[in-house]
N, C-alpha and C positions, 0 to 999 in steps of 0.2 A: 504493499500499499504506500509506504514511504517512497519507494523507488518510482512508483507510478506518479506520485505527486511531484517528485523532483523532475521527472521527465516533462510533466505538464508545465512546470515552472520554467524549465529551460526552453521549451517550445514557445511559451508566452514571451520570454525575453528575446528570443530569436525573431519572432514576428515583429516586435517593436523596433529592434535595433538593426535588423538585417533585411527584412522583407519590405521592399518599397511598395508592393501592392497591398500590404496590410494597412488599412486606414481605419483607425478608431479615434475617439476623442483622447484617449490616453496617449496613443502613439503620436498624434498631432501635437498635443501639449508638450510632450517630451522633446520632440524635434524643435519646436519653437523655443523651448527653454535652452536647449543646447546652442541654437543659433544666436539667441540673445547673449548667452554666456561668452561665446566666441567673439562677438562684436564688442561686448563689454571689456574683454581682455585686450583687444586691439586698442580700444579707446584708453584703457588704463596705461598701456605702454606709451602711447603718445603723450598723455598728461604727465607721466612720471619723468619724461625727458625735460619738462619745465621744472627747474630746480625749486623755484618759489612754491609751486603747487605741490611738489613731492614732499618738501620739508613740512608744509602745513598739514597735509593729509596722509603722511606716511603710515600711521597705524591702520587707517582704513584701506590703504593700498595693500598692506601686508595681509590683512584679514581676507580681502577679496582674492588675493593670489593664492593663499592657502586653501580657501574654499574651492577655487577653480581647480587646483591640483587634485583635491579630493574627488570632485565630481568627474573630472576627466580620467582619473585613475580608475574609478569605479566603472566608468563607461568602457574603458579598455578591457578590464578584467571580465566584465559581463559579455562583451562581444567575443572575447577569447573563449569563454565558457560555453556560450550558446551557439557558436558556429557549428558545433557538432550535429545540430539538427538540420543542417543544410541537406545532407545526403545520409539517411540512416543506413544505407548499404555499405558505407565506407567507415573506416576506423575513425573514432572521435579525435584521437591525437593526430592522426594524419591530416585531417581537415584543419585542425588548429594550427599545425605547422605551416600548411599551405596558406592559411589566412595571414599568419604573421609575416609571410613574404610578400603579401599584396601591397599595392601602393597605399590604400586607405589605412591599413594597419601600421605601416611605417610612418605615415603622417601622424597618426594617433600617438605612437610611441615617441616621436620627436617632439610632440607638444608637451609631454610630461617629463621626459628624460632629463633635460637641463636642470629642472628644479631639484630632482633627486641627486644629480651630480653635484649640485651646489652645496648639498648637505655634507658630502664627502670631501670634495675639493672646492674651496671657495673660488667662485668665478667673478670676474670683473662685472660690476653691475650693468655697465653700458652694453657689454657683450651679451649678458643674460637677457636684457630687454629685447635685443635684436632677435635672439633665439626664440623668445616668446611669441614673436610675430609669426612664427611657423604655424601657430594655431589658426591663423587665418585660412590656411589651406584646408582645414577641416570643413569649410563651407562647401567644398566641392562635392561632398556627400549629399547635400540638401538642395542643390540647384542643378537642374538639367543642363542649362547652358554651359556651366563649368565642366560637367561630365562630358559633354560633346566635345568641348575644346581639348580636354585631356585625351579623349579617344583619337581625335584627329592628330594630335602631336605624337601619340604612340604609333598610330598607323603610318604616319609619314616620317618616322624617325630616320629611316634610310635616306630620304631626300634631304632632310635637315643635316644629317651627318655629311653628306656629299657637299652641301653648300658651305658648311663650316670648314671642311677640308680645303675647298677651293679658296675660301676667304683667307685661310691661314697661309696658303701658298702665295697668294697675291700680296699679303702683308710683308712676308719675307722678301719677295722679289722687289716690291716697290721701296721697301726700306733700304735694301742693298743698292738699288739704283740711285736713290736720292743721296745716300751716303757717298757714293763715288762722285756725284756731281757737285755736292755742296760742302764736302768735308774741308776743302781748302779755304773756301770763302767764309764758312761759319764753323770753325773747329770746336767751339764751345757748345754749339747746339747739336751738330751732327758729328759728335766725337766717335761714335761707334754705330754699328748696325742695330744692336738692341735699343739704343737710345733713339735711333731714327724710326723705330717701330711705332712710337707714339704718334709721330706725324703721319705715318702710313695708315694707322687705324682711324684717326679722325678725318683723314682725307678720303679714304675708301668708303667710310660710312657717311660721307657728305656732311659731317658735323662741322668740321673746320673751325676750331676755336680761335685760330689766328695767333696763338702764342708762339708757334714755330712755323715759319714760312720760308720758302726758298727766295734767295736774292739774286742769283745768277739767271741769265736769260734761259739757258738750257734747263735749269732747275724749275723755272716757272712754266716752261713748255711741258716738261715732264709732269709737273703738278697739275696742270690743266687737263692733260690726258688721263691721269690717274683719277681725277675728280669725275670726269665724264664716265670713265669705266666703273667707278664706284656707284654711280646712279643705278646702273643695271644690276650690279652685284647685290646692292642693298634691297632691290625690289624682288629678288628671288625668294627669300623666306616669306615675304608677304603674299606673293603669288601662290606658293605651295600651300600656305595656310588658308587662303581664300578658296582655292580649289578643293582642298580637303574638307573644309567646312560645308561647301556646297554639296559635295558628294555625300557627306554624313547626314546632312539635313534631308536630302532627297531619299536616302535609304531609310531614315527614321520615319519619314512621312509615309513611305510605301508600307513599312511594317505596321504602323498604326492603322493605316487604311485597311490593310488585309485583316488585322485583328478586329477592327470595327465591323467589317463585312461578316466575318465568321460569327461574331456574337449576335448580330442582328438576325442572320439566317438561322442560327441555332435556336433562338428564342421565338422565331416566327412572329415578330411583332407587326402590327399594322403601321406601316411607314407614314401614313397620313394622319393618324389619330393618337398613337401612343407616343406623343412628343415628350412627355415627362420622363418616361423610361429611356427614350433615345438620348435625351439630354444627360441623364445620369450616366449612361454608358459612355457618352462622348467625354465627359469630365474624367471618368475613370481611365479611359484609354489615353486621353491627353491630346485630342484632335482640336484644331481651331474650328470655329463655327462655319466659316466659309467652306472649308474642305469637307466638313460634315454634310453641309447642304448639297454640295456637288455629288457626294456619294449617295445620299438619299435619292436625289433626282435620277442618278444613273440606275439605282436599284429599281425605282419605279418604272423607268423606261424598259428595263430588262423584264420586269414582271408583265408589263403590258404586251411586249413582244411575245413572251412565252404564252400568255393567255390567248393572244391572237392566233398563234400557231396551233394551240389546242382546239380552238374554235374551228379553224379551217379543216382540221382532220375529221370533223363531224359532218362535213358536206361533200357532195359530188358536184362537179361542174359540167355544164352542158358543153359538148365539144364544138357546137356551132356558135352560140352566143356568149358562152363563158359565164352564164348565170349560175348561182348556187342552187343545187337541187337537194332537198331534204332526203335523207336516207329512208 
């Protein structure tokens, strides 16, 4: 009996923390609470960077930080414990180890680990504040748009690696070229290829701070060419990201549309009168109203065509005039 109750409790925790399709008042309240806590932590980090505010409210900041560590730690342990309910056919510990290697679990661990390390080895307060901003990444679990962005980055990681490699080669080559051209004219600025890399980076990325500029004619010609080349190179990651986002959104819409069709057909709803139920299904699936309306109209047209074909099968046609003849 105790084991059964424990399994029920673990299933309940799994539904709330891991199952995105499980929507109850409790799960929604917990999600909103965690989102508010994450945003509150980010706001606290920003306010703590103002020395006057931090000194005035330091006890409250410490209490809030300790409370946040406790809640985030409990969340991590509950997620670790309940993930075993994901697939009852697999070993519980195998699923837990697999979960610990996932991106979401690593982010959760990074959100609390610096605080525990600070108890063992004192960490510089400014560095600790920056590490606490990692908690902002926990929001990716609650917003579909951020999840889509992460999926695009993961899917296109090969393309991004190629662009970064090309950019690294270009930085080394342009830094070497400007070093050869400008070293004699500006030995204090372009004293070595590594030092010239700063100019190469800001030029190729079209930022151009202006703190380091070529003064020779050949150096200016080279700088102009590199700047023009940098426009195209800087646009490559944006193009890859835009293309990946478009493909991901298109695939997501197709999946949602197919799911919506299957649910409607399985329930056998009246597409013209059961609007409340259709609206409930639309919100559950996550389709926009415009796309839902198009699907409904398409299903109505398909139904009319199907009824027309069934009706035509009930009649014979006169071979001379083409009129319908009752059987």
